[in-house]
Structures are given as C-alpha cells and as structure tokens.
N, C-alpha and C positions, 0 to 999 in steps of 0.2 A: 764458831771454832775456826781458828786460823792455824795453818801449818806451812812449813817450808819443806818442799820435796826436791829431790835431785833426779833429773831425767836427762840422759844424753849429755852428761857433763855440765849441765846448766842447773842453777837453782831457781825455783819459782816459789813465791809467796802466794798461797791459794786459800780460798774458803769455799764453802759449798755454793754451787751455782756459777762459779767463775768459769770463764773460757780462756784457755791458754794455748799457745802454739809451741810445740816441742819439735826437736829434730825427728825425722821420719821414723816411725815405728812399724814393725811388721804385724799389723792388726787390721782386720777388715772394718770398713765403715759401719757403724751401728753396733759394734761389739763392745763389750765391757772389759776394761783393763784395770789392773791393780798396780799402783805405784808404791813399791815397798821401801824405797830409800827415803824415809821420813826423817828429816834432820831436827825438826822442832815442832812441838804441839803446844797450842796455847788456847785456853778457854777461860776468859776473864783474867783473874789473878793467878790461876794455876798454869804454870809454864813448865813443860818437860823438854829438856835439851838432851839430844842424843850424843853418845860418845862412840862412834860417829853417828849412829842411827838410834832412834827410839825403839826399844824392844816392843813387839806386838802391835805397833802402829801401822796403819794402812790407809791409803787414800785410793778410793775407787773413782774411775772416770769412764765416760762414754766417748768413743771415737766418733767425732762428727764427720770429718772428711780429711782427705789428703790433698796437698797442693804444692805449688812452687812459689817461692818468694820473688820479688823483683830482681832484675839482673844486677849482679855486683861486678863492676869492672875492675880489672887488675892491670896496672900499667907498669912496665919495666923500661928503664932508660939509662943509658950511660952517656954522659956528656962527652962531646967532641969525638965520639966513635961511630956515629951514625947507627946506633943500636937502639931500636924501639920495638917493643912487643906489646900488643894489646890483647888481653884475654878476658874472659868473663864466664860466669856460671850463674845458674838459678838454683838456690838451695831448696831442697825438698823439706816439707814440714807436715806434721800431723796436728789437727786441731782437736783439742779435748775439752769436754765439759765435766767439771768436778761434780760428782753425784753424792759422795759421802766421805766423811773423815771419821775414822775410828781409832781408838787407842786409849 
C-alpha cells in the first residue's frame, strides 16, 4: 500500500517500512505518532484521492530520533556598495519509520 502524506508543509510518498525525515515534531523518540493528512491512498488498482484529504485514512509512524541537517549558507551582496553578509543555519528534523497505513 502506498500513500502520500503531508507533514510540516511538505508532501511525502510513503509505504510501510519506509524511513522519512520531516521538519521537527514535538514528540519523544520512540513514541508513536499519527499522520492524519493523507492526500492519496493506493493499493494495486484501487486509488483514493482526497479532496483535499482522504476521509478515515491514517498513517502511523514511530519516531526514531531528532537531529540537525547540514549547514545551509545564506549570502547577501550588493554590488559596488561594499555590502556583504554571510549567515547560516542548521535545520532541525525528525526521522520517522512508517509502521502502518490504514484507510
């Protein structure tokens, strides 16, 4: 079974056993979370497309851990004005393992 879920403003195509990295969630490592914004469910030829979400569908996942991505550098510059700024950040993420898809 394959589904498309939305989490943190991003869409992910998942199936059971997949591991995905989503923007940081407020959940403890090892806990179980439910992703309720299921946009599409597919099992073989049977495809359900939500408007915007599929009613009664749910994807359950286990929180593996939290972490930070690699550094993203942001540069600003204005030519001929001697204006340069270098900034950066490390985006926080949560790693999830999909345990079940129901709907």
